[in-house]
C-alpha positions as CSV (number, residue, x, y, z in Angstrom):
1,M,144.0,91.7,57.2
2,K,145.1,95.1,57.2
3,T,146.5,95.7,53.7
4,G,148.5,99.3,52.7
5,D,150.4,99.9,50.1
6,A,152.6,97.0,51.3
7,L,152.4,93.4,52.0
8,T,154.9,90.8,53.6
9,T,155.4,87.2,51.8
10,Q,153.4,85.5,54.8
11,E,150.4,87.7,54.4
12,L,150.5,86.9,50.2
13,S,151.0,83.5,50.9
14,N,148.2,83.0,53.4
15,L,146.0,85.3,50.6
16,F,146.3,83.6,47.7
17,G,146.7,80.2,49.8
18,A,150.3,79.0,47.8
19,H,153.5,78.4,49.0
20,I,156.3,81.4,49.9
21,S,158.0,79.7,47.4
22,S,155.9,80.4,44.7
23,I,155.4,83.7,45.9
24,L,158.6,84.7,45.8
25,R,159.3,83.1,42.2
26,R,156.8,85.1,41.1
27,A,157.9,88.2,42.4
28,E,161.3,87.7,40.7
29,R,159.3,86.9,38.0
30,E,157.2,90.2,37.4
31,G,159.5,92.5,39.2
32,W,158.1,93.3,42.0
33,K,159.7,95.9,44.6
34,S,160.3,96.0,48.1
35,R,161.4,98.1,51.6
36,P,162.2,97.1,54.8
37,R,159.5,95.9,57.0
38,G,159.1,98.1,59.9
39,G,158.4,96.9,63.5
40,R,159.5,93.6,65.6
41,G,161.5,90.6,63.1
42,G,162.1,93.2,60.5
43,G,162.1,91.3,56.8
44,K,160.8,93.0,54.5
45,E,157.5,93.7,52.1
46,W,156.4,94.0,49.0
47,I,154.9,97.0,47.4
48,L,151.2,97.0,45.4
49,S,152.2,99.4,43.3
50,S,155.1,97.6,41.5
51,M,153.0,94.5,40.6
52,P,151.3,94.4,37.2
53,Q,147.4,94.7,36.7
54,T,147.3,91.1,36.9
55,T,148.5,90.0,40.0
56,K,146.4,93.0,41.5
57,A,143.2,92.2,40.0
58,A,144.0,88.2,41.2
59,L,144.8,89.9,45.0
60,A,141.8,91.9,44.8
61,T,139.6,89.0,43.7
62,A,141.7,87.1,47.0
63,L,140.8,89.5,49.2
64,F,136.6,88.8,49.4
65,R,136.2,85.2,47.9
66,Q,135.6,82.0,49.9
67,P,137.9,80.6,52.7
68,R,141.0,79.7,50.7
69,E,141.0,75.8,51.5
70,H,137.8,76.0,49.1
71,L,139.9,77.9,46.6
72,P,143.1,76.2,44.2
73,A,146.4,77.5,45.0
74,L,148.2,79.8,42.0
75,P,150.3,77.1,40.0
76,D,154.0,76.8,41.1
77,S,155.5,76.7,37.5
78,A,154.0,80.1,36.9
79,L,156.1,81.1,39.8
80,P,159.9,80.7,38.6
81,A,162.6,81.2,41.0
82,V,164.0,85.1,40.6
83,S,165.9,86.5,43.1
84,V,164.2,90.4,44.1
85,P,166.7,93.4,44.6
86,A,165.1,95.5,47.6
87,V,164.3,98.9,46.9
88,P,164.7,101.9,49.2
89,P,160.9,102.7,51.0
90,A,161.2,106.9,49.6
91,A,161.7,105.6,46.3
92,L,158.7,102.8,45.9
93,A,156.3,105.1,48.3
94,A,153.0,104.9,46.4
95,P,150.3,107.2,46.1
96,A,147.2,107.8,48.8
97,P,144.6,106.3,47.8
98,P,141.6,108.1,46.4
99,A,139.1,106.7,48.1
100,A,140.5,105.1,51.9
101,V,137.9,104.8,54.6
102,D,139.4,106.3,57.3
103,A,136.6,105.2,59.9
104,V,138.7,105.1,63.1
105,H,139.5,108.8,63.1
106,D,135.6,109.4,62.5
107,H,133.7,110.7,64.8
108,S,130.5,111.8,63.1
109,D,127.1,112.3,65.6
110,L,124.1,109.7,64.8
111,S,122.1,110.7,67.7
112,A,119.6,112.3,65.7
113,C,119.5,108.9,64.2
114,T,116.8,106.4,64.8
115,K,118.0,102.7,65.9
116,R,117.5,101.4,62.3
117,E,119.1,104.1,60.7
118,R,122.6,104.3,62.8
119,E,122.6,99.9,62.4
120,I,122.5,100.5,58.7
121,A,125.0,103.6,58.6
122,E,127.2,101.3,60.8
123,A,126.9,98.2,58.2
124,R,127.9,100.5,55.5
125,L,131.1,102.2,57.0
126,A,132.1,98.8,58.0
127,L,131.8,97.9,54.3
128,L,133.7,100.9,52.9
129,R,136.4,99.4,55.2
130,E,136.6,96.1,53.6
131,I,136.7,97.8,50.5
132,S,139.1,100.2,50.8
133,P,142.3,97.9,50.4
134,M,140.7,96.7,47.1
135,V,140.3,100.2,46.0
136,E,144.2,100.9,46.8
137,I,144.9,97.9,44.3
138,V,142.7,97.4,41.6
139,G,141.2,101.3,41.9
140,K,137.2,101.9,42.8
141,V,135.9,101.0,39.5
142,K,137.4,97.2,39.5
143,A,137.0,97.0,43.1
144,L,133.5,97.8,43.3
145,N,132.6,95.6,40.6
146,Q,134.2,92.8,41.7
147,I,132.5,93.1,44.4
148,V,129.1,93.2,42.7
149,E,130.3,90.1,40.9
150,G,131.1,88.1,43.7
151,A,127.7,88.7,45.7
152,K,126.3,87.4,42.2
153,N,128.0,84.1,42.2
154,G,128.4,83.7,45.9
155,T,132.2,83.7,45.9
156,L,131.9,86.7,48.3
157,A,133.1,86.3,52.0
158,P,130.3,85.5,54.6
159,K,131.3,88.3,56.5
160,V,131.4,90.6,53.5
161,R,128.6,89.5,52.0
162,K,126.3,89.8,55.4
163,L,127.4,93.8,55.7
164,L,126.8,94.4,51.9
165,M,123.2,93.1,52.7
166,K,122.8,95.1,55.9
167,A,124.2,97.9,54.3
168,N,121.6,97.8,51.4
169,A,118.9,97.9,53.9
170,R,116.3,95.6,52.5
171,P,113.7,93.2,54.2
172,R,114.9,89.7,52.8
173,E,118.5,88.8,51.3
174,V,117.5,87.4,47.7
175,Q,119.1,88.0,44.4
176,S,116.9,91.2,43.8
177,S,118.7,92.9,47.2
178,I,122.3,93.0,46.0
179,P,123.1,96.7,45.5
180,S,124.7,97.6,42.2
181,S,127.9,99.6,41.9
182,R,126.8,102.7,41.2
183,T,124.8,102.3,44.8
184,L,128.4,101.5,46.1
185,F,129.9,104.6,44.1
186,R,127.4,107.1,45.9
187,W,128.3,105.4,49.6
188,F,131.8,106.0,49.0
189,A,130.6,109.9,47.9
190,Y,128.4,110.2,50.8
191,Y,131.2,109.3,53.2
192,E,133.5,111.6,51.5
193,K,130.7,114.6,51.8
194,G,129.4,114.1,55.4
195,G,131.1,111.1,57.3
196,T,129.3,108.8,59.3
197,N,126.5,110.5,59.5
198,G,126.4,110.9,55.4
199,L,126.1,107.0,55.4
200,A,122.7,107.5,57.4
201,P,119.8,106.4,55.1
202,A,116.8,109.7,54.6
203,E,114.2,107.7,56.1
204,R,110.6,109.0,55.9
205,R,109.8,110.9,59.2
206,P,106.1,110.7,60.2
207,D,104.0,113.4,59.7
208,L,102.9,114.8,63.1
209,S,100.9,118.1,61.7
210,M,97.7,118.0,62.6
211,P,95.0,117.6,60.1
212,A,91.7,119.2,59.5
213,W,90.1,116.7,61.5
214,G,92.3,116.2,64.4
215,E,91.1,118.6,66.5
216,A,87.2,117.8,66.4
217,F,88.2,114.0,67.0
218,L,90.4,115.3,69.8
219,R,87.2,116.7,71.8
220,H,85.6,113.7,71.8
221,Y,88.6,111.6,72.5
222,Q,90.5,113.9,75.3
223,R,87.8,113.6,77.9
224,P,88.4,112.8,81.3
225,Q,85.7,109.8,80.8
226,K,88.2,107.8,79.0
227,P,86.2,106.8,76.7
228,S,87.4,104.0,73.5
229,V,88.7,105.2,70.4
230,D,85.5,103.7,68.6
231,L,83.1,105.5,71.1
232,A,85.1,108.7,70.4
233,Y,84.9,108.1,66.6
234,R,81.5,107.3,66.3
235,D,80.3,110.8,68.4
236,F,82.9,112.4,65.5
237,C,80.9,110.8,63.0
238,V,78.1,112.2,64.1
239,E,79.2,115.7,65.0
240,L,80.8,115.9,60.7
241,R,77.5,114.6,59.7
242,I,75.4,117.0,61.6
243,K,77.9,120.0,60.1
244,G,77.5,118.2,56.7
245,A,80.9,117.0,56.6
246,E,81.5,115.0,53.2
247,N,85.1,113.5,53.8
248,V,85.2,111.6,57.2
249,P,88.3,109.7,58.0
250,K,88.1,106.2,58.0
251,I,88.4,104.7,61.4
252,G,92.0,103.1,60.8
253,V,93.2,106.6,59.6
254,V,92.1,107.9,63.0
255,R,94.3,104.9,64.8
256,H,97.2,105.4,62.6
257,W,97.3,109.2,63.3
258,L,97.2,108.3,67.2
259,K,99.7,106.3,67.2
260,K,102.5,109.1,66.5
261,W,101.5,110.9,69.3
262,S,103.4,110.8,72.4
263,P,101.6,109.0,75.3
264,V,101.5,111.7,77.6
265,D,100.2,114.4,74.9
266,L,97.6,111.5,74.3
267,E,96.5,111.5,77.7
268,R,95.8,115.2,78.0
269,G,91.9,115.8,79.3
270,R,91.7,111.9,79.9
271,R,93.6,112.4,83.0
272,T,94.0,115.4,84.6
273,G,95.8,116.2,88.1
274,N,97.5,114.0,90.2
275,A,97.2,111.2,87.6
276,L,98.5,112.9,84.5
277,L,101.4,113.8,87.0
278,K,102.4,110.2,87.2
279,L,103.5,110.3,83.3
280,L,105.4,113.2,83.6
281,P,109.2,113.5,84.5
282,Y,110.0,113.9,88.6
283,R,112.7,115.1,90.7
284,I,114.0,112.9,93.8
285,R,114.5,114.6,97.1
286,S,117.6,113.4,98.7
287,T,118.3,112.8,102.3
288,K,121.6,112.1,103.1
289,D,122.1,115.4,104.7
290,L,119.3,115.1,107.1
291,S,120.2,114.3,110.7
292,P,117.2,112.3,112.9
293,G,114.5,114.7,114.0
294,D,115.7,117.3,110.9
295,V,112.5,116.9,109.5
296,Y,108.9,115.2,110.7
297,T,106.5,114.2,108.4
298,A,102.7,112.8,109.1
299,D,99.8,112.1,107.0
300,G,96.8,109.9,108.3
301,T,94.7,107.3,106.7
302,T,91.7,105.0,107.1
303,F,92.4,101.7,108.3
304,D,91.6,98.7,105.7
305,A,89.6,96.3,108.4
306,E,86.6,96.8,110.1
307,I,86.7,97.1,114.1
308,R,84.1,96.9,116.7
309,H,83.4,100.3,118.1
310,P,84.0,101.3,121.7
311,Y,81.4,103.0,122.1
312,H,78.2,101.4,120.3
313,G,79.9,97.7,118.7
314,N,78.8,98.0,115.6
315,P,81.5,97.7,113.0
316,F,83.5,101.1,111.5
317,K,87.2,102.0,109.9
318,P,89.3,104.3,112.7
319,E,92.0,106.1,111.1
320,I,95.4,105.9,112.4
321,T,98.0,109.0,112.0
322,C,101.6,108.1,111.9
323,I,104.7,110.3,112.3
324,I,108.0,109.3,110.3
325,D,111.5,110.4,111.2
326,V,112.7,111.6,107.5
327,A,116.7,110.7,107.5
328,T,115.7,107.2,109.1
329,R,112.4,106.6,107.7
330,K,111.3,105.2,111.5
331,C,108.1,105.7,112.9
332,V,108.2,107.7,115.7
333,G,104.6,108.4,116.3
334,I,101.1,106.5,116.1
335,S,97.9,107.2,117.3
336,A,94.2,106.1,116.1
337,N,90.8,107.9,116.7
338,L,87.5,107.1,115.3
339,A,87.7,109.7,112.4
340,E,90.5,112.2,111.4
341,N,90.9,115.5,113.2
342,A,93.4,118.1,115.3
343,Y,93.4,115.5,118.1
344,T,94.4,112.6,116.6
345,V,97.2,114.7,115.4
346,L,98.4,116.4,118.4
347,D,98.1,113.2,120.0
348,A,100.8,111.0,117.7
349,L,102.7,114.6,117.8
350,R,103.2,114.3,121.8
351,I,104.3,110.5,121.5
352,A,107.0,111.7,118.8
353,C,108.1,114.7,120.5
354,V,108.3,113.1,123.9
355,N,109.7,109.2,123.2
356,T,112.3,110.6,120.1
357,G,112.6,114.1,120.6
358,I,111.3,117.4,119.2
359,P,112.0,117.8,115.2
360,A,113.1,121.4,113.7
361,M,110.4,121.1,110.6
362,F,107.2,119.2,110.7
363,Y,106.3,118.2,107.3
364,T,102.3,117.6,106.4
365,D,99.6,118.1,103.5
366,N,97.0,120.8,104.0
367,G,94.3,118.6,105.6
368,P,91.8,120.0,108.4
369,G,93.9,117.8,110.8
370,Y,96.9,119.7,110.1
371,R,95.7,123.7,108.9
372,N,94.2,124.3,112.4
373,D,94.6,127.1,114.9
374,M,95.3,124.7,117.8
375,L,98.8,123.2,115.8
376,E,99.5,126.8,113.7
377,S,98.3,129.4,115.8
378,P,101.2,131.7,116.1
379,A,100.5,132.4,120.2
380,T,98.8,129.2,121.1
381,G,99.7,127.1,118.6
382,I,102.1,123.5,119.4
383,L,104.6,124.1,116.5
384,A,105.0,127.8,118.1
385,R,105.7,126.6,121.6
386,L,108.2,124.1,120.5
387,G,109.6,126.1,118.0
388,I,108.8,123.8,115.2
389,T,108.9,124.8,111.8
390,E,106.0,124.0,109.6
391,A,105.9,123.4,106.0
392,H,103.0,121.6,103.9
393,S,103.3,120.4,100.7
394,I,101.1,121.7,97.1
395,P,97.9,120.6,97.1
396,G,96.6,118.0,94.7
397,R,100.5,116.9,94.7
398,P,101.2,113.6,97.0
399,Q,104.7,112.9,95.3
400,G,106.1,115.5,96.8
401,K,105.2,113.1,100.1
402,G,106.1,110.1,98.9
403,L,107.9,108.6,101.1
404,M,105.7,109.5,103.8
405,E,102.7,108.0,101.6
406,R,104.6,104.8,101.1
407,A,105.6,104.3,105.0
408,I,102.1,104.6,106.1
409,Q,100.5,102.2,103.3
410,T,103.4,99.5,104.4
411,I,102.2,100.1,107.9
412,N,98.7,100.3,107.2
413,T,98.5,96.7,104.7
414,A,100.7,94.7,106.8
415,A,98.1,95.7,110.0
416,S,94.7,95.1,108.2
417,K,96.2,91.9,106.6
418,R,96.7,90.3,110.4
419,L,93.1,91.0,110.9
420,P,90.3,88.7,109.8
421,T,88.1,91.1,108.8
422,S,90.2,93.0,106.4
423,T,88.6,95.4,103.5
424,H,91.8,95.7,101.5
425,K,92.3,95.5,98.3
426,D,94.1,92.1,98.1
427,M,91.5,90.1,100.1
428,D,89.7,87.5,98.3
429,T,86.3,88.7,97.6
430,D,84.9,85.5,98.4
431,A,86.3,85.1,101.7
432,Q,85.2,88.9,102.5
433,K,81.7,88.6,101.9
434,K,81.8,85.8,104.1
435,V,83.0,87.6,106.2
436,F,80.8,90.6,106.2
437,K,78.0,88.0,106.7
438,I,79.6,86.1,109.7
439,T,80.1,89.4,111.6
440,R,76.6,90.8,110.9
441,A,74.9,87.8,112.7
442,Q,77.3,88.1,115.8
443,I,76.5,91.8,116.0
444,K,73.0,90.6,116.2
445,E,73.9,88.3,119.2
446,Y,76.3,90.8,120.7
447,Q,73.4,92.7,121.1
448,K,71.2,90.0,123.0
449,E,73.7,88.3,124.7
450,R,76.5,90.5,125.1
451,R,79.2,88.6,122.9
452,I,81.2,88.7,119.9
453,N,83.6,86.1,118.3
454,L,85.0,87.2,115.2
455,M,84.8,91.6,115.0
456,P,88.7,92.5,116.1
457,T,88.0,94.9,119.6
458,W,89.2,98.2,120.2
459,E,92.1,97.0,122.1
460,D,92.9,94.0,119.5
461,F,93.2,96.7,116.9
462,K,95.6,98.8,119.2
463,Q,97.7,96.0,120.1
464,V,97.8,94.7,116.3
465,I,99.2,98.4,115.3
466,L,101.5,98.5,117.9
467,F,103.3,95.5,116.9
468,T,103.0,96.7,112.4
469,V,104.8,99.7,113.5
470,E,107.9,98.0,116.0
471,E,107.9,95.6,113.4
472,Y,108.4,98.0,110.2
473,N,111.3,100.1,112.6
474,N,113.1,96.3,112.7
475,S,112.7,95.7,108.8
476,P,115.6,96.5,106.4
477,H,114.5,99.5,104.2
478,R,115.5,99.7,101.0
479,S,116.5,103.3,100.7
480,L,118.6,103.0,103.8
481,P,122.5,102.2,103.5
482,K,123.4,99.0,103.3
483,I,125.6,96.8,106.2
484,F,126.4,93.8,106.1
485,D,125.2,91.0,108.2
486,E,127.4,88.8,109.7
487,D,124.2,86.4,111.2
488,K,123.4,86.1,107.2
489,G,126.6,85.9,105.6
490,K,125.4,88.8,103.0
491,H,125.0,92.1,102.7
492,R,121.5,94.1,103.5
493,H,120.0,97.2,104.0
494,M,119.6,98.8,107.5
495,S,116.3,99.2,109.4
496,P,114.9,102.5,110.9
497,N,115.8,101.8,114.4
498,E,119.6,100.7,112.9
499,L,120.1,103.5,111.4
500,W,118.8,105.9,114.4
501,Q,121.0,103.6,116.7
502,R,124.2,104.7,114.2
503,F,123.3,108.4,114.4
504,A,122.9,108.1,118.6
505,Q,126.3,106.1,118.8
506,S,128.2,108.3,116.8
507,G,128.7,111.4,119.2
508,E,127.9,114.0,117.1
509,W,124.1,114.0,117.2
510,E,121.7,114.3,120.4
511,P,117.8,114.4,120.3
512,R,115.6,117.5,121.4
513,L,114.2,115.8,124.4
514,V,111.1,117.6,126.0
515,P,111.7,118.2,130.0
516,E,110.2,116.0,132.3
517,T,108.3,119.2,133.6
518,M,106.8,120.2,130.7
519,R,105.2,117.1,129.5
520,T,101.8,117.5,130.9
521,D,100.5,120.4,129.6
522,L,102.7,121.5,127.0
523,F,100.9,119.4,124.5
524,M,97.4,120.3,125.8
525,P,95.6,122.6,122.5
526,S,94.9,126.4,124.1
527,E,93.1,129.1,123.6
528,M,93.0,132.5,124.2
529,R,90.3,134.0,126.2
530,M,89.2,137.5,128.1
531,V,88.8,136.8,132.3
532,K,85.8,138.9,134.3
533,N,85.2,139.0,137.8
534,A,88.0,136.2,137.9
535,M,85.7,134.1,135.4
536,I,86.8,132.5,131.9
537,Q,83.8,131.2,129.6
538,F,85.3,128.8,128.0
539,Y,83.2,125.9,125.5
540,G,79.7,127.3,127.1
541,H,80.8,126.6,130.8
542,S,82.2,129.1,133.5
543,Y,85.7,128.2,134.8
544,Y,86.4,130.6,138.3
545,A,89.6,130.6,140.5
546,R,90.3,133.4,142.8
547,E,93.9,134.0,141.5
548,L,92.1,135.7,138.2
549,T,90.9,138.5,140.6
550,D,94.3,140.8,139.5
551,F,93.8,139.6,136.0
552,H,90.1,141.3,135.4
553,R,89.5,142.0,131.3
554,A,92.9,140.8,130.5
555,R,93.4,138.3,128.0
556,V,95.2,134.8,129.1
557,E,96.2,131.7,127.4
558,V,93.9,128.8,128.8
559,R,95.2,125.3,128.0
560,Y,92.9,122.2,128.6
561,D,92.9,118.5,128.5
562,V,90.7,117.3,125.7
563,W,89.1,114.4,127.7
564,D,88.6,116.3,130.8
565,S,86.4,119.4,131.1
566,S,86.0,119.9,134.8
567,K,89.1,122.3,135.2
568,I,91.2,124.5,133.1
569,Y,94.9,125.3,133.2
570,V,95.6,129.2,132.6
571,Y,98.9,131.1,131.7
572,V,100.1,134.7,131.1
573,P,100.3,134.4,127.3
574,H,103.7,133.5,126.6
575,G,104.5,133.1,130.7
576,P,104.1,130.8,134.0
577,R,100.7,129.1,134.9
578,I,98.9,131.6,136.7
579,C,95.9,128.5,138.1
580,I,94.1,125.9,137.7
581,A,90.6,127.6,137.0
582,E,87.3,124.5,138.0
583,I,84.0,124.6,136.8
584,D,81.6,126.2,138.2
585,G,84.3,126.6,140.7
586,N,82.6,130.3,142.2
587,V,78.8,128.5,142.3
588,I,76.9,127.6,145.9
589,P,73.8,126.9,146.8
590,Y,70.6,129.2,146.7
591,F,69.9,128.2,150.1
592,P,72.0,126.4,152.8
593,P,71.0,122.3,151.9
594,C,69.9,122.1,155.9
595,K,67.1,125.1,155.2
596,I,65.9,123.5,152.2
597,E,65.4,120.0,153.9
598,E,63.1,121.9,156.4
599,A,61.0,123.6,153.7
600,R,60.8,120.2,152.0
601,A,59.6,118.3,155.2
602,K,57.3,121.1,156.0
603,R,55.6,120.9,152.3
604,D,55.4,116.8,153.0
605,K,53.7,117.1,156.4
606,K,50.9,119.4,154.7
607,A,50.7,117.1,151.7
608,L,50.5,114.2,154.2
609,E,47.6,115.6,156.6
610,R,45.6,117.0,153.2
611,L,45.8,113.3,151.6
612,E,45.1,111.7,155.3
613,A,41.6,114.1,155.4
614,K,40.7,112.8,151.7
615,A,41.2,109.1,152.9
616,Q,38.9,109.9,156.4
617,R,36.3,110.8,153.6
618,I,36.3,108.1,151.5
619,A,37.6,105.4,154.1
620,P,36.7,106.5,157.6
621,S,39.2,104.9,159.9
622,A,41.8,104.9,156.9
623,R,45.2,106.1,158.2
624,L,48.6,107.4,156.6
625,E,51.8,105.8,157.6
626,L,55.3,107.4,156.9
627,P,57.8,104.8,157.3
628,Q,61.3,105.4,157.6
629,E,62.2,104.6,153.9
630,G,60.5,104.3,150.8
631,P,57.2,105.8,149.6
632,A,54.0,106.3,152.1
633,I,51.8,103.3,152.5
634,L,48.4,103.9,153.3
635,T,46.9,101.0,155.8
636,V,43.6,100.9,156.7
637,A,41.8,98.6,159.6
638,D,40.6,95.5,159.3
639,S,36.7,96.2,159.3
640,V,37.5,98.2,156.6
641,T,37.6,97.1,152.7
642,I,39.7,98.9,150.9
643,P,38.2,101.0,147.2
644,D,39.4,99.1,144.3
645,F,40.7,102.0,142.5
646,I,43.2,102.8,145.6
647,S,44.3,98.9,145.1
648,N,44.7,99.2,141.8
649,A,46.8,102.5,141.9
650,R,49.1,100.8,144.2
651,R,49.6,97.4,141.7
652,V,52.7,98.3,139.9
653,D,54.0,96.4,136.6
654,D,57.5,94.7,137.2
655,T,58.0,94.8,133.3
656,V,57.4,99.1,133.2
657,P,61.2,100.1,132.0
658,E,62.5,102.7,134.6
659,I,62.9,106.4,133.2
660,P,66.5,107.7,133.9
661,S,66.6,110.8,135.6
662,R,67.9,113.5,133.7
663,P,71.7,113.9,134.9
664,K,73.9,117.5,135.7
665,F,76.3,117.6,132.4
666,G,79.8,118.5,132.2
667,D,79.9,119.8,128.8
668,Y,78.1,120.2,125.7
669,Y,79.1,116.7,124.5
670,Q,77.4,115.3,127.2
671,K,74.7,117.1,127.6
672,Y,73.5,116.1,123.3
673,D,74.4,112.7,123.8
674,W,72.0,112.2,126.6
675,L,69.5,114.2,125.1
676,M,69.8,112.2,121.4
677,R,69.3,108.9,123.3
678,N,66.4,110.0,125.5
679,P,64.3,111.8,123.0
680,A,61.5,111.9,125.4
681,H,63.4,113.8,128.1
682,Q,63.4,116.8,125.1
683,G,61.5,119.7,126.2
684,E,60.9,122.9,124.2
685,N,64.1,124.9,125.3
686,D,66.1,121.5,124.6
687,K,65.2,121.3,121.2
688,I,65.9,124.8,120.5
689,W,69.5,124.0,122.2
690,L,70.0,121.3,119.9
691,K,69.0,123.0,117.0
692,D,72.1,125.8,117.9
693,Y,74.5,122.9,118.8
694,A,74.4,121.7,115.4
695,Q,75.2,125.0,113.6
696,S,78.5,125.1,116.1
697,Q,82.0,125.0,115.7
698,Q,82.1,122.0,118.4
699,Y,79.5,120.0,116.9
700,A,81.6,120.4,113.6
701,E,84.7,118.8,114.8
702,F,82.3,115.6,116.5
703,R,80.4,115.4,113.6
704,E,81.5,112.3,112.1
705,L,81.5,110.7,116.0
706,Y,78.1,110.9,116.1
707,E,77.2,109.6,113.0
708,V,79.3,106.6,113.7
709,Q,76.9,106.4,116.9
710,G,74.1,107.2,114.8
711,I,73.0,110.3,116.9
712,A,73.9,113.0,114.9
713,Y,71.2,115.5,114.4
714,K,68.6,115.6,111.9
715,P,67.5,119.3,111.3
716,D,64.0,118.4,109.2
717,A,62.5,115.7,111.9
718,A,63.9,118.1,115.0
719,D,62.1,120.9,113.3
720,A,58.6,119.5,112.5
721,D,58.6,118.9,116.5
722,I,59.3,122.3,117.2
723,K,56.1,122.9,115.0
724,G,54.1,119.9,116.4
725,D,55.0,121.7,119.8
726,E,53.9,125.0,119.3
727,Q,50.3,124.3,117.6
């Protein structure tokens, strides 16, 4: 009930719990003054200032009493029936109460307060609102005294009592927690001076100052080893005892002091770099203004499953590289290799550009697969040839590529969990151990019987990766806009393929595709080389073409296929193709083959004559015959016995393995692979060549591949062999 300086007859009847006629008789007897009531319905209202003190006190008590059905009604005999004349409002206007609380227009700032302080201030404000009508009637002193007495006697309304206890901020509602009238006086004074903000309790703030021993303890606690509080405290106490300190704080004091710190400040030193960045605020990059092909982002990761190596069959984990379109989250390119290198990135970029379009920007990290001349060179780099602007994330800040990190982990996790040899962190440990034992046993069988069952092959791995990428592109992505799915009858997020298709059908966007005539050699890596006598020295080989005659001592652009070293493609820098140069294209036989064959036959004939003369001395009547095919066979007359040493020389053990002949190598990779797998054929020059090759840039690029194949160069053992040969 709202009370101002006047109340209606009905309001007084409800307040006293008496009949309307009783109110009218009492008003007539005590001479209450009235005025016309404003608003709808008209009527009149009784001015409170015209009532006697006894009636005001009874009215004040009724305002804070228990529900009226539990209180006695005013006796009708005390209210004689007398008519009361109306009084003009201007003549009966009551003076404004001195301590009225106008909380409706109070907008004090409580943002600096804690939650508990705000709740107490709001409870005090609500209590003052309830007391204000009573103060207007009987005055502040009597009103506050009646509030306190009612709280002690238990006659206070439940709502007012609850506000009173909460405003006093005591832990329990007991008799001693009832505030005194002096306390209520102070709350009125605080409100008049500072509004709602003045009602907030003066809570004791925690002392955040650094104690004398604080820095010494933090040196032991804020370390990257992340010691516990107990361990850091023990080391801290040892340091203080060494320094002769007497006042050592207890561990409880230390723990209480640490609770005052923010988690970020407390973890500084315990976390560094990327781990600390996870606790700090960050900004989210918006992609709503991008179109497909504006930005491609790429990243690589090790596949979380063991695959059978395509060369030697041993288990290994391949490296996969994905390229994601930022606008649609579509995986537009993917490549897999034995290890991360520039060729894997180049292959993934080729797939993305040929199938979906050339991007405007290529956003990657600073790994060696992305920061290399093959991609970044201003003259011969793939990005420069395609007109792609490169951008790199800040080193040590993978959050800048969170979109790519999340996408490749989604693809990697789903694909690896589809294989029995998964090594993902979610894989059951016991099951993983069983699979490990089974695959290792099957590897031994594979080496003997050329069969293996559980270990996925390289082809199996590629099929799983391609299937997972297609599944990812067709699955709803929660960062893409929502559409209504008519089949499911509800809204869902779009898939990357759906958003890509929406852009394609809009008519406002079209991809920048690679021309058909340029798809073959555009993505080949290239380098600048000098032409000399129509020859180009490239990676240890000589490439020749007659068309290079006019380019003597000129620098040209050489493009090459990483899988075919038999030829290179020569271009004018930033211009058209000149020719295709073949490896050893100007090499001719030292002498004509027919002349060499004639000389060989003459040499063999003389050798046979010498051998026949020797056989005649040992076994007369023996003769040598040179068959049409196969080696020379010694035949002897029937009357002649073949000597034992000749007979033994003719017998050959079929179990002796055939030593492979030295082939002609097409590149350094083939030569190194053959020499390392056939150490018996390594001569002194070969060992010197192996030592020099192991220090070259090409070996550094294939080092991980050689380690997987088990043919990595070991300097100590090779040097020992060379020294032994020299001795």
